[in-house]
C-alpha positions as CSV (number, residue, x, y, z in Angstrom):
1,M,57.4,3.8,68.0
2,S,60.8,3.0,66.5
3,L,61.8,-0.3,65.2
4,R,64.7,-0.4,67.9
5,H,62.2,-0.3,70.7
6,A,60.1,-2.8,69.1
7,I,63.2,-5.2,68.8
8,L,64.3,-4.4,72.4
9,G,60.9,-5.1,73.7
10,V,60.6,-8.6,72.0
11,L,64.0,-9.5,73.1
12,E,63.4,-8.5,76.6
13,F,60.8,-11.3,76.8
14,Q,63.0,-13.9,75.0
15,P,66.3,-14.0,73.2
16,M,66.0,-15.1,69.7
17,H,67.5,-15.0,66.3
18,G,66.8,-12.5,63.5
19,Y,64.2,-14.7,61.6
20,A,62.2,-15.6,64.6
21,L,62.3,-11.9,65.7
22,Q,61.1,-11.0,62.1
23,C,58.1,-13.4,62.5
24,V,57.1,-12.2,66.0
25,L,57.1,-8.6,64.9
26,E,55.2,-9.3,61.8
27,E,52.6,-11.4,63.4
28,G,52.4,-9.5,66.8
29,I,52.4,-5.9,65.9
30,S,51.8,-5.4,62.2
31,Y,48.0,-4.9,63.1
32,F,48.8,-1.5,64.6
33,W,52.3,-0.6,63.6
34,P,53.8,-1.6,60.1
35,V,57.1,-3.3,60.4
36,N,59.6,-2.6,57.7
37,L,61.1,-6.2,57.5
38,P,64.3,-5.6,55.6
39,A,65.3,-2.9,58.2
40,I,65.4,-5.5,61.1
41,Y,68.9,-6.7,60.6
42,P,70.6,-3.4,60.0
43,C,68.7,-2.3,63.3
44,L,69.9,-5.3,65.1
45,K,73.5,-4.4,63.9
46,R,73.2,-0.9,65.2
47,L,71.8,-1.9,68.6
48,E,74.8,-4.2,69.0
49,Q,77.2,-1.5,68.1
50,E,75.4,0.7,70.8
51,G,75.9,-2.0,73.3
52,L,72.0,-2.4,73.7
53,V,72.0,-6.0,72.2
54,T,74.5,-8.9,72.2
55,H,74.5,-12.1,70.4
56,E,75.8,-15.7,70.7
57,T,76.2,-18.0,67.8
58,E,74.1,-21.0,67.7
59,A,74.9,-24.1,65.6
60,S,72.1,-24.8,63.1
61,L,71.1,-28.1,61.5
62,E,73.3,-29.7,59.0
63,G,73.7,-27.7,55.8
64,R,72.2,-24.5,57.3
65,P,74.3,-21.4,58.5
66,N,74.8,-20.9,62.1
67,R,72.3,-18.3,63.7
68,K,73.1,-15.4,65.8
69,V,70.7,-15.5,68.9
70,C,70.3,-12.0,70.2
71,T,69.8,-11.0,73.8
72,V,69.2,-7.6,75.4
73,T,72.0,-6.2,77.5
74,A,71.5,-4.2,80.8
75,A,71.9,-1.1,78.8
76,G,69.2,-2.3,76.4
77,R,66.8,-2.7,79.2
78,E,67.7,0.7,80.5
79,E,66.8,2.2,77.0
80,L,63.6,0.3,76.9
81,A,62.7,1.5,80.4
82,R,63.5,5.0,79.3
83,W,61.3,4.7,76.2
84,R,58.4,3.3,78.2
85,R,58.3,6.4,80.3
86,E,58.1,8.8,77.4
87,P,54.6,9.7,75.9
88,P,53.7,8.4,72.6
89,E,54.9,10.5,69.7
90,S,51.3,10.9,68.3
91,D,48.0,10.9,70.0
92,V,46.1,10.3,66.7
93,P,46.8,7.2,64.7
94,R,47.8,7.6,61.4
95,F,47.0,5.3,58.5
96,R,48.9,5.2,55.3
97,N,47.5,3.0,52.4
98,E,48.4,3.6,48.7
99,L,45.0,2.4,47.7
100,F,43.3,5.2,49.6
101,L,45.5,7.8,47.7
102,K,44.6,6.1,44.5
103,L,41.1,6.3,45.4
104,L,41.3,10.1,46.0
105,F,42.5,10.8,42.5
106,S,40.7,8.0,40.6
107,R,38.5,8.6,37.5
108,R,35.8,6.6,35.9
109,E,38.2,5.1,33.4
110,N,40.2,3.6,36.2
111,L,37.2,2.0,38.0
112,P,37.6,-1.5,36.7
113,D,41.3,-1.5,38.0
114,T,40.2,0.1,41.1
115,R,37.5,-2.5,41.7
116,E,40.2,-5.2,41.3
117,W,42.4,-3.5,43.8
118,I,39.6,-3.1,46.3
119,E,38.8,-6.8,45.8
120,R,42.4,-7.8,46.4
121,E,42.7,-5.7,49.7
122,E,39.4,-7.1,50.9
123,A,40.7,-10.7,50.4
124,Q,44.0,-9.9,52.0
125,C,42.2,-8.3,55.0
126,A,39.8,-11.1,55.3
127,K,42.8,-13.5,55.5
128,R,44.5,-11.4,58.3
129,L,41.2,-11.2,60.0
130,A,40.8,-15.0,60.1
131,A,44.1,-15.4,61.5
132,L,43.7,-12.8,64.1
133,R,40.4,-14.3,65.1
134,G,42.0,-17.6,65.5
135,R,44.6,-16.1,67.9
136,I,41.9,-14.4,69.9
137,E,39.8,-17.4,70.1
138,Q,42.6,-19.9,71.1
139,G,41.2,-19.9,74.6
140,E,44.6,-19.4,76.4
141,A,45.1,-16.7,79.0
142,Q,46.3,-13.7,77.1
143,P,47.8,-10.6,78.9
144,L,45.4,-7.6,79.1
145,F,47.3,-5.3,76.6
146,V,47.9,-8.3,74.1
147,R,44.2,-9.1,74.1
148,F,43.3,-5.4,73.8
149,L,45.6,-4.9,70.9
150,R,44.3,-8.1,69.1
151,E,40.8,-7.2,69.6
152,S,41.5,-3.7,68.4
153,G,43.1,-5.0,65.3
154,Q,40.2,-7.2,64.7
155,A,37.7,-4.3,65.0
156,H,39.7,-2.3,62.5
157,L,40.0,-5.1,59.9
158,E,36.4,-5.9,60.3
159,L,35.2,-2.4,59.6
160,H,37.8,-2.0,56.8
161,V,36.4,-5.2,55.1
162,E,32.9,-3.9,55.6
163,R,33.7,-0.6,54.0
164,L,35.6,-2.1,51.0
165,R,32.6,-4.3,50.3
166,H,30.3,-1.3,50.4
167,L,32.6,0.7,48.2
168,R,33.0,-2.4,45.8
169,S,29.1,-2.5,45.5
170,Q,28.9,1.2,44.7
171,I,31.6,0.9,41.9
172,D,29.5,-2.1,40.5
173,E,26.5,0.2,40.4
174,I,28.6,2.8,38.6
175,L,29.9,0.3,36.1
176,S,26.6,-1.2,35.3
177,P,25.2,-0.1,31.9
178,D,23.6,3.3,32.0
179,P,20.7,3.9,29.4
180,D,21.2,7.6,29.3
181,P,25.0,8.1,29.6
182,D,26.3,11.5,30.1
183,P,29.6,11.9,28.0
184,R,31.0,14.3,30.5
185,R,30.6,11.7,33.5
186,D,33.9,10.0,32.3
187,E,35.8,13.1,32.8
188,Q,34.6,13.6,36.3
189,P,37.0,12.7,39.2
190,M,35.7,10.0,41.4
191,G,37.7,11.2,44.4
192,L,39.0,14.6,45.2
193,G,37.3,17.4,43.4
194,L,39.7,20.2,44.0
195,E,38.8,23.7,42.9
196,V,41.7,26.0,42.6
């Protein structure tokens, strides 16, 4: 999915200014598709140059700059309709997480830092999970796909938090004092053991 289609999709439902669009994208789709927030404004500008989006200037409160309220044009709706008919680019979801890469190449000497990073990610995921649960439990009628995406995001975050807690407990065991330490264990990789 491209950012341009995410923007067109949101604006098709409701015209809005850039900051509101940024909030909707961050809260609405970041559970399954990471949003590059700094790229929103340049993308809006390109969409307008291509005639897919137009804007009207709206006066803001005193002391604040005026806002550009963006709207999808007929050409933008046609582009969105064309994109909806195309199959997704990938059938298998991909997951990028720098922590996972660090885990893959971690060594015992890095474990205290690694444990801290895991704990931080666990806390961030738990916070996002609580917010997502709140949206799901609001009791309001939610469109079928919105509910599906939110529940899928919840399931993913619950599993991720559970696995992080399990990994943290395993690291705690490794870091506990060993009565008979093997001096070679500090040199052993904790992640990827490549043999060349």
